[in-house]
C-alpha positions in Angstrom: -11.4 196.5 210.3 -14.2 194.1 209.3 -14.0 190.5 210.2 -15.0 187.1 208.8 -18.0 187.1 211.0 -19.2 190.3 209.4 -19.0 188.6 206.0 -20.8 185.5 207.2 -23.5 187.7 208.7 -23.8 189.5 205.4 -24.3 186.2 203.6 -27.2 185.3 205.9 -28.7 188.8 205.6 -28.7 189.1 201.8 -29.8 185.5 201.2 -32.8 185.5 198.9 -32.1 189.1 197.8 -29.2 188.3 195.5 -28.3 185.4 193.3 -25.8 182.7 194.2 -23.8 182.9 191.0 -22.2 179.8 189.4 -18.6 178.9 188.9 -17.6 177.6 185.4 -14.7 175.2 185.0 -13.1 176.9 182.0 -10.0 174.8 181.4 -9.5 173.0 178.2 -7.4 170.2 179.7 -4.1 171.8 178.6 -2.2 174.9 179.5 -2.0 175.9 175.8 -2.3 179.5 175.1 -1.5 180.5 178.6 -4.7 179.1 180.1 -4.3 177.2 183.4 -5.2 173.5 183.4 -7.5 174.3 186.3 -9.2 177.7 185.6 -12.5 178.5 187.2 -14.6 181.5 186.3 -16.8 182.9 189.1 -19.7 184.3 186.9 -20.7 187.3 189.1 -21.8 189.1 185.9 -24.9 187.0 186.3 -25.8 188.8 189.5 -28.9 191.0 189.6 -28.1 194.2 187.7 -25.1 192.5 186.0 -22.4 193.1 188.7 -21.4 192.2 192.2 -22.6 195.6 193.6 -26.1 194.6 194.9 -24.4 192.3 197.5 -22.9 195.3 199.3 -25.7 197.7 198.8 -28.3 195.2 200.1 -26.2 194.4 203.1 -25.8 198.0 204.1 -29.5 198.9 203.5 -30.8 195.9 205.4 -28.8 196.8 208.5 -31.1 199.8 209.0 -34.5 199.2 210.8 -37.0 198.9 208.0 -39.4 201.6 209.5 -36.6 204.2 209.7 -35.2 203.7 206.1 -36.5 206.8 204.4 -34.4 206.5 201.2 -31.0 205.8 199.7 -28.4 208.1 198.2 -25.1 207.5 196.6 -22.9 208.9 193.9 -21.7 206.5 191.3 -21.9 206.7 187.5 -21.5 202.9 187.2 -22.5 199.6 188.6 -22.9 200.8 192.2 -25.4 203.5 191.2 -27.4 200.9 189.3 -27.3 198.5 192.2 -28.4 201.1 194.7 -31.3 202.0 192.4 -32.3 198.3 192.3 -32.1 197.9 196.1 -34.3 201.0 196.5 -36.9 199.6 194.2 -36.9 196.2 195.9 -37.2 197.8 199.4 -39.7 200.4 198.1 -37.8 203.5 199.2 -36.8 206.5 197.0 -33.3 206.7 195.7 -31.3 209.8 194.7 -28.0 209.6 192.7 -26.2 212.8 192.0 -23.7 212.1 189.2 -20.6 213.6 187.6 -20.6 214.5 183.9 -18.6 211.5 182.7 -21.4 209.0 183.4 -22.2 206.8 180.4 -25.7 207.6 179.0 -26.8 203.9 179.1 -25.9 203.7 182.8 -27.8 206.9 183.6 -30.8 205.5 181.7 -30.6 202.2 183.6 -30.6 204.0 187.0 -33.7 206.0 185.9 -35.4 202.9 184.6 -35.1 201.4 188.1 -36.9 204.5 189.5 -33.9 206.5 190.8 -33.7 210.3 190.7 -30.4 210.4 188.8 -29.1 213.8 187.8 -25.7 215.2 186.7 -24.6 217.8 189.2 -20.9 218.5 188.5 -17.7 217.6 186.6 -16.2 215.1 188.9 -16.8 212.5 191.7 -15.7 214.8 194.5 -18.5 217.3 193.7 -21.2 214.7 193.1 -20.3 212.8 196.2 -20.4 215.9 198.3 -23.9 216.6 197.0 -24.9 213.0 197.9 -23.8 213.6 201.5 -25.8 216.8 201.5 -28.9 215.0 200.3 -28.5 212.4 203.0 -28.6 215.2 205.6 -31.4 217.2 203.9 -33.8 214.2 203.4 -32.7 211.8 206.0 -31.6 209.2 203.4 -29.0 206.5 204.0 -25.7 207.3 202.2 -23.9 204.3 200.8 -20.3 204.8 199.6 -19.4 203.1 196.3 -16.5 201.1 197.7 -15.4 202.2 201.2 -18.5 201.2 203.3 -17.7 198.5 205.9 -21.0 196.8 205.3 -20.6 197.1 201.5 -17.2 195.4 201.7 -18.6 192.6 203.9 -21.4 192.1 201.3 -18.9 191.8 198.5 -16.9 189.4 200.6 -19.8 186.9 200.3 -18.4 186.1 196.8 -15.3 184.7 198.6 -17.4 182.4 200.7 -19.1 181.0 197.6 -15.8 180.5 195.8 -14.5 178.3 198.7 -17.8 176.4 198.7 -17.4 175.5 195.1 -13.5 175.3 194.8 -12.4 174.6 198.4 -8.8 173.9 197.4 -8.5 177.2 195.3 -4.8 178.2 195.1 -5.1 181.6 193.5 -8.0 184.0 193.3 -7.7 187.0 190.9 -9.9 190.1 191.4 -10.4 193.3 189.5 -9.8 196.6 191.4 -11.7 199.9 191.1 -11.8 201.4 194.6 -10.8 198.1 196.2 -14.0 197.1 198.0 -14.5 193.9 196.0 -10.8 192.9 196.4 -10.8 193.6 200.2 -14.0 191.7 200.9 -13.0 188.6 198.9 -9.5 188.7 200.1 -10.6 188.8 203.8 -13.1 186.0 203.4 -10.8 183.6 201.6 -7.6 184.3 203.6 -9.4 183.9 206.9 -10.6 180.4 205.8 -7.8 179.4 203.5 -4.6 181.3 204.4 -2.4 179.5 201.9 -4.5 180.8 199.0 -2.9 183.7 197.0 -5.0 186.8 196.3 -4.0 188.9 193.3 -5.6 192.3 192.5 -5.7 193.7 189.0 -5.8 197.3 188.0 -5.7 199.1 184.6 -2.3 200.6 183.7 -4.0 204.0 183.5 -5.8 203.7 186.9 -3.4 202.1 189.4 -4.2 204.1 192.5 -4.2 201.1 194.9 -1.0 199.7 193.5 0.7 203.1 194.0 -0.8 203.4 197.4 0.6 200.0 198.5 4.0 200.9 197.2 4.0 204.3 198.9 2.6 203.0 202.2 -0.2 205.7 202.1 -3.1 206.7 200.0 -2.1 208.2 196.6 -4.4 210.2 194.4 -3.8 210.0 190.7 -3.4 213.3 188.8 -4.7 211.6 185.7 -6.8 208.5 185.0 -6.6 206.9 181.5 -8.6 203.8 180.8 -11.7 202.8 179.0 -12.7 200.6 181.9 -14.8 203.2 183.5 -15.8 201.2 186.6 -12.1 200.6 187.4 -11.1 204.3 187.3 -11.5 206.1 190.6 -8.5 208.5 191.1 -8.0 207.2 194.7 -8.9 204.4 197.0 -9.8 204.9 200.7 -8.0 203.9 204.0 -10.1 200.9 204.7 -9.4 199.4 201.3 -5.7 200.1 201.6 -5.6 198.5 205.1 -7.4 195.4 203.8 -5.1 195.1 200.8 -2.0 195.4 203.0 -3.2 192.6 205.3 -4.7 190.1 202.8 -3.5 190.8 199.2 -0.4 189.0 198.0 0.2 190.9 194.8 -1.1 193.6 192.5 -0.7 193.4 188.7 -1.6 195.8 185.9 -3.3 195.2 182.5 -3.8 197.4 179.5 -7.2 198.2 178.0 -6.2 196.1 174.9 -5.5 193.1 177.2 -8.9 193.5 178.8 -10.5 193.8 175.4 -8.8 190.6 174.2 -9.8 188.8 177.4 -13.4 189.9 176.9 -13.4 188.6 173.4 -11.9 185.3 174.6 -14.6 184.9 177.2 -17.3 185.5 174.6 -15.9 183.3 171.9 -15.0 180.4 174.2 -17.8 180.5 176.7 -20.5 182.9 175.5 -19.7 185.1 178.6 -20.2 188.8 177.7 -18.3 191.2 179.9 -17.5 194.8 180.1 -13.8 195.7 180.2 -13.7 195.7 184.0 -15.4 192.3 184.1 -12.6 190.8 182.0 -9.7 192.4 183.9 -8.9 189.4 186.2 -9.0 187.0 183.2 -6.9 189.4 181.2 -4.2 189.2 183.9 -4.2 185.4 183.6 -4.1 185.3 179.8 -1.3 187.9 179.7 0.9 185.8 181.9 0.9 188.0 185.0 -0.5 185.3 187.3 2.0 182.5 187.9 0.6 178.9 187.8 1.7 175.3 187.2 -0.3 172.4 185.8 -1.6 171.8 189.3 -2.6 175.3 190.3 -6.3 176.0 190.8 -6.9 179.5 189.6 -10.2 181.4 190.1 -11.0 184.5 188.1 -13.8 186.7 189.4 -15.8 187.8 186.3 -17.4 190.8 188.0 -19.4 192.8 185.4 -21.6 192.2 182.3 -21.3 194.2 179.2 -20.7 194.3 175.5 -16.9 194.8 175.3 -16.6 191.4 173.6 -18.5 192.6 170.6 -16.4 195.6 169.8 -13.1 195.8 168.0 
C-alpha cells in the first residue's frame, strides 16, 4: 500500500515536468439547478496532453536511473498511452504502445505524433497488454501499467495535494473512475490530510467494475462493457485499486452516458471548459443529484480529461 509520503515525494519529483492546474470557483451564488453554492472545478484537463495521466507516468519513469532507462512501453488506447508517449519524448527515450482494436483513430494518431511506435496487435486489452510485457522483456523497456502502478497512483495523488492547497476546507471531492488509479491516489492524499472530507467515486452505468468489486469484496470482471466514455471502460480493476478504495473512498455512484453528455455541455456553455465524456463524469454526478450537499458544503469536482463531447448532440 502506498503512503502519503509517496505522494509527497511524487509531487517533488514531477515538479516542473507537469502543470499545476487551476481550480475554478464555479458556483453561481445559489443552489438553483442542483449546483452547489460552493462548487470548485479542478481543471486537470489543462494538464499536458489534456489529462491527469502524465503525473503518474512521469513519476514512474523518473524513479529509474536516467542512464538505465532504455525505453517505455505500455498498452492503453487512451490518455495513458498518450501520456506515456509524451513522457518518452520529453525524456528522449523510445516508446512502444501495442494496442487493441477499439482504439480511437485520433488517439492513435496523437501517440504517433508524439513519436511513439503505436500499433494494433489484438482485439482486446488482455492481448495488447501481454504484448507490452513481452516487449519490456525483449527490449529492456520500462513497463508502465495504465492504472495499477504504485508510482503511477502516487503521481495521480498529487492532484489531491493541490486540491487541499487551494480549497483546504473541502468537504466532498468527486472523482471519475476508470481502473481506479486516479481515485485511489486522490483519496489517499486527501484522507490522510483531511480525514473528515468525503471522497466519492463515479463510474458509468455500463462500466461499473469497481462498484461491483467493492460490493462483492473481491475483484469482479465485467462480462460486457457498455459506455461511450472509452477512458472509463476497463472490464476490471486491480487489487491495489480495490484496496485503496476500501480504505479511503466513502461512496461510489453511477452516471449514464446521457448525464455525462449533459454535464459536458453545461461545463462548455457555462465556463468554456471542453471535456470528453469521462472528464465530465464527476460533474455529471453532482448535477444529477447523486452527491449530497447543503448550502455550506464545499464540493470539488475533478475535471480530468479534455475533449469535444460538449460540442456533440
